[in-house]
C-alpha positions in Angstrom: -54.9 86.2 36.8 -54.4 89.8 35.6 -51.7 90.9 33.2 -50.0 92.8 36.0 -49.9 89.7 38.2 -48.5 87.6 35.4 -45.8 90.2 34.6 -44.9 90.3 38.2 -44.5 86.5 38.3 -42.3 86.5 35.2 -40.1 89.3 36.5 -39.8 87.4 39.9 -38.6 84.3 38.1 -36.1 86.2 36.0 -34.7 88.0 39.0 -34.5 84.8 41.0 -32.6 83.1 38.1 -30.4 86.1 37.6 -29.3 85.8 41.2 -28.2 82.2 40.6 -24.4 82.1 40.1 -23.9 78.3 39.8 -24.8 76.2 36.7 -23.7 72.7 35.9 -20.3 72.6 34.2 -17.8 69.9 33.2 -14.9 71.5 35.0 -13.0 74.8 35.4 -13.3 77.6 32.9 -10.3 79.5 31.4 -10.9 82.3 33.9 -10.7 79.8 36.8 -7.3 78.6 35.7 -6.0 82.1 35.1 -7.2 83.1 38.6 -5.2 80.2 40.0 -2.1 81.2 38.0 -2.4 84.7 39.4 -2.1 83.4 43.0 1.4 81.7 43.1 1.6 78.7 45.4 -2.1 78.0 45.4 -2.4 74.3 46.2 1.1 73.8 44.8 -0.2 73.6 41.2 2.0 75.1 38.5 0.2 76.8 35.6 2.5 76.9 32.5 1.7 78.6 29.2 2.7 76.1 26.6 4.9 77.3 23.8 7.4 75.9 21.3 10.4 76.3 23.6 8.8 74.5 26.5 7.5 71.7 24.3 10.9 71.1 22.8 12.6 71.2 26.1 10.2 68.6 27.5 10.6 66.4 24.4 14.4 66.6 24.6 14.3 65.6 28.3 12.4 62.5 27.6 14.7 61.3 24.8 14.3 57.5 24.3 17.1 55.4 25.7 18.5 53.1 23.1 19.8 49.5 23.4 22.7 50.3 21.1 23.8 53.4 23.1 23.4 52.0 26.6 24.4 48.3 26.1 26.5 48.6 23.1 26.3 46.7 19.8 29.4 44.4 20.3 29.0 40.7 20.1 29.2 38.6 23.2 32.8 37.9 24.4 34.5 34.6 23.5 32.5 31.8 25.0 33.9 30.4 28.3 32.7 27.3 30.1 30.7 27.7 33.3 29.5 25.7 36.3 26.8 23.2 35.2 27.9 23.0 31.6 28.2 19.4 30.2 31.4 18.7 28.3 33.0 15.8 26.4 36.8 15.1 26.4 38.4 13.3 23.4 42.0 12.1 23.7 44.3 10.8 20.9 47.7 9.1 21.4 50.4 8.7 18.9 51.3 5.1 18.1 52.2 3.0 19.9 49.4 4.2 22.3 50.5 3.2 25.7 47.9 4.8 28.0 44.6 5.1 26.3 45.3 2.9 23.2 43.7 -0.4 22.4 44.6 -2.7 19.5 42.0 -2.6 16.9 41.4 -1.9 13.2 41.7 1.6 11.9 39.6 3.2 9.1 41.5 1.1 6.4 41.2 -2.2 8.3 44.8 -2.3 9.5 45.6 -2.9 13.1 46.4 0.2 15.0 46.8 1.4 18.6 46.2 5.0 17.8 42.5 5.7 18.2 40.5 8.5 19.7 39.2 7.7 23.2 36.0 9.6 24.1 35.5 9.9 27.8 32.0 9.9 29.3 30.3 13.2 29.4 30.6 15.1 32.6 29.2 18.2 34.3 31.5 20.9 35.5 31.0 20.8 39.2 30.1 23.7 41.6 33.8 24.3 42.2 34.4 24.7 38.4 36.4 21.4 37.9 36.2 18.2 35.9 38.1 15.0 36.4 40.2 13.3 33.7 41.9 9.9 34.1 45.7 10.2 34.8 45.3 14.0 34.7 43.3 14.5 37.9 41.1 17.5 38.5 41.2 20.2 35.8 39.9 23.7 36.2 37.2 24.4 33.5 34.9 27.2 34.7 35.7 30.6 33.3 38.0 29.1 30.6 37.6 28.4 26.9 37.5 24.9 25.6 40.9 25.4 23.9 42.5 26.4 27.2 41.1 23.4 29.0 42.3 21.1 26.2 45.8 22.4 26.4 45.8 22.0 30.2 44.8 18.4 30.0 47.4 17.7 27.3 50.1 19.2 29.6 49.0 17.1 32.5 49.1 13.9 30.3 52.6 14.5 28.9 55.1 11.9 30.2 52.1 9.5 30.8 50.6 9.3 27.4 52.4 9.1 24.1 52.2 12.6 22.5 48.6 13.1 23.6 46.3 15.4 21.7 43.1 16.5 23.5 39.8 18.1 22.3 37.2 19.4 24.7 33.7 19.8 23.3 30.7 21.6 24.9 27.7 19.3 24.8 25.2 21.3 26.8 25.4 25.0 27.6 23.9 25.6 31.0 25.7 28.7 32.1 25.6 31.2 29.2 21.8 31.6 28.9 19.4 34.4 28.0 16.1 34.4 29.9 13.0 35.6 28.0 9.9 36.3 30.1 6.8 38.4 30.2 4.1 38.7 27.6 5.5 36.0 25.3 4.0 32.7 24.1 6.5 30.6 26.0 9.1 31.8 28.6 12.4 30.3 27.6 16.1 30.1 28.5 18.1 30.5 25.3 21.7 29.3 25.1 24.1 31.9 23.7 26.3 30.4 21.0 29.1 31.6 18.7 26.5 32.5 16.1 25.6 35.6 18.1 21.9 35.5 19.1 20.2 38.9 19.1 17.1 40.5 20.7 14.6 39.5 18.0 16.1 36.0 17.8 15.4 35.5 21.5 11.8 36.9 21.1 11.2 34.5 18.2 12.5 31.5 20.2 9.9 32.4 22.9 7.1 32.2 20.3 6.7 36.0 19.9 4.6 38.4 21.9 1.0 37.8 23.0 -0.2 41.4 22.6 -0.2 43.9 19.7 3.3 44.8 18.7 2.5 48.6 18.9 1.6 48.3 22.6 4.6 46.2 23.7 7.8 47.4 25.4 11.0 45.3 25.6 13.2 45.6 28.7 16.7 44.3 28.4 18.6 43.8 31.7 22.4 43.1 31.8 24.0 43.1 35.2 22.8 46.2 37.0 21.8 48.0 33.8 18.2 47.9 32.4 17.0 49.6 29.3 13.4 49.7 27.9 12.4 50.4 24.4 9.1 50.0 22.4 9.1 46.8 20.3 8.2 48.9 17.3 11.5 50.8 17.6 13.5 47.7 17.7 11.8 46.2 14.7 12.2 49.4 12.6 15.8 50.1 13.6 18.2 47.2 13.0 20.8 48.9 15.2 18.6 48.2 18.3 18.5 44.5 17.6 21.7 44.1 19.6 23.6 40.9 20.3 22.8 39.2 23.6 25.2 38.2 26.3 25.0 35.3 28.7 23.0 36.3 31.8 20.8 38.8 29.9 17.1 39.0 30.8 14.7 40.1 28.1 11.2 41.0 29.4 8.3 41.7 27.1 6.1 44.2 28.9 2.5 45.0 28.1 1.7 48.4 29.6 -1.1 50.0 27.8 -0.6 53.8 27.9 -3.6 56.0 28.1 -4.9 59.6 28.6 -8.3 60.8 29.7 -10.3 63.3 27.6 -12.7 65.5 29.5 -14.7 68.7 28.9 -15.8 70.1 25.6 -14.2 67.4 23.4 -15.9 65.1 20.9 -15.9 62.2 23.4 -15.1 62.0 27.1 -13.3 58.7 27.9 -10.0 57.1 28.6 -8.1 56.6 25.3 -5.2 54.1 24.9 -2.2 54.9 22.8 0.9 53.1 21.4 4.1 52.5 23.4 6.1 54.8 21.1 3.8 57.7 22.2 1.6 60.3 20.6 1.6 64.1 20.4 -1.0 66.5 21.7 -2.3 67.0 18.2 -2.9 63.3 17.8 -4.5 63.1 21.3 -7.0 65.9 20.4 -7.8 64.1 17.1 -8.4 60.8 18.9 -10.7 62.5 21.4 -12.9 63.8 18.7 -11.5 67.4 18.6 -13.1 70.4 20.1 -16.9 70.7 20.2 -17.8 73.8 18.2 -21.0 74.5 20.1 -19.4 74.9 23.5 -15.6 74.7 23.5 -13.2 77.5 24.3 -10.3 77.2 22.0 -8.2 79.3 24.3 -8.8 76.9 27.2 -7.1 73.6 26.3 -5.4 72.1 29.3 -3.2 69.2 30.1 -3.1 68.1 33.7 0.1 66.1 34.6 2.6 65.3 37.3 6.2 66.3 36.3 9.6 65.7 37.8 10.6 68.5 40.1 13.5 69.5 37.8 11.6 69.3 34.5 11.2 73.1 34.1 12.0 76.4 35.7 8.6 76.7 37.4 6.8 80.0 37.4 5.5 79.6 41.0 7.9 79.6 43.9 8.4 77.8 46.3 7.9 74.5 44.5 5.5 72.1 46.2 6.1 68.5 45.3 4.9 65.1 46.4 7.0 62.7 48.4 8.1 61.2 45.0 9.4 64.6 43.9 6.5 65.1 41.4 5.0 68.5 40.8 1.3 68.9 39.7 1.3 71.0 36.5 -1.4 72.4 34.3 -0.2 73.2 30.8 -2.4 75.6 28.9 -2.4 76.1 25.1 -4.4 78.7 23.1 -5.7 77.1 19.9 -6.8 80.5 18.6 -3.2 81.1 17.8 -2.0 79.5 14.5 1.4 78.8 16.1 -0.2 76.5 18.6 -0.8 73.9 15.9 3.0 73.6 15.5 3.5 73.5 19.3 1.0 70.6 19.6 3.2 68.5 17.2 6.2 68.8 19.5 4.4 68.2 22.8 4.4 64.5 23.7 1.6 63.1 25.8 2.4 61.1 28.9 0.7 58.1 30.5 -2.3 59.1 32.7 -2.4 62.7 31.3 -5.8 64.4 31.6 -6.7 66.5 28.5 -9.4 69.0 29.3 -11.2 71.6 27.1 -13.2 74.3 29.0 -16.5 75.6 27.9 -16.7 79.0 26.2 -18.4 81.9 28.1 -21.1 81.9 25.4 -21.9 78.3 26.3 -22.5 79.3 29.9 -24.7 82.1 28.8 -26.7 79.7 26.6 -27.2 77.5 29.7 -28.5 80.4 31.6 -30.9 81.4 28.9 -32.1 77.9 28.6 -32.9 77.7 32.3 -34.6 81.2 32.2 -36.9 80.3 29.4 -37.6 76.8 30.6 -38.8 78.4 33.9 -40.6 81.4 32.3 -42.4 79.4 29.6 -45.1 77.8 31.9 -45.9 81.3 33.4 -46.2 82.8 29.9 -48.4 79.9 28.8 -50.8 80.4 31.8 -50.9 84.1 31.1 -51.9 83.6 27.5 -54.6 81.1 28.4 -56.0 83.5 31.0 -56.5 86.2 28.4 
């Protein structure tokens, strides 16, 4: 093989490789995203340059709902009896007791006909009534024990001798809080005059079965439901609100995560806490940018946002059937201000964090391919000399 032939072979390989325009990459480069942004309406994807104003606007829009603000911090209303409750009725008559009295010794041993008569326990029926001898059917559901006691006394006047009545709740079956979800034991907790609160109910259920930092509590009252990270409730006593009868407390384990791709320290799905993390924390957890190939100007967050989240740069807006808009947020880490912006930008569940390769990294790939192809030819030429 002559030198001219070898040189011709080397040049042929170089020209062939120079004509190749595609090399393996992990995803789009900065120029690819910028080209998409320059063509409004392309695929319905919105490309947004992330700055402090946008980051703060998004953070304000996702303000955490609070138990204390939505459900209030007032104690449960005065307890009223309900259908299914078990009660006990105690009746006293002044001497001489003519209706419920029976001759017998009193506490001092003297004969007396003025003793308390305790009627058998009974359940408030489906119509909300109980039955009392000589008083007939008495409405109990939706009333306090004092009101029922007074009603029975009125019905016994003229029949018993100055009757006094006391109604006691023996078993609460109507004013209950239900605790379900990722707890040790699902329970139905009676609400008493002591004023049980959220954490009391959680403790009665044996606590949560998953790490506290990854748990969310959902409190439902009537048609209103509010969810908060358990961490927030523990740290802020104001969120440990009193419970009302009929409340449903659900402990939810929903591990939040984002996916790190491209020129980051590690490419994987990364979980984060229920209270959320910022973009700065997400970059740190993904191992930061890889110095050898990352483009600090090309850090992107791919996400679906609500259609009214921002004033979108590309019109008309194209959204999914759920009114979600595909968005690419771009931040330039070459700017010192971006490190403050990252601290105000909150990550969302299922976000994709992508860091593009630098142009120099693509050039390095090209040169590696060129020299790997040319090296055998050079070796043959040297051996043929």
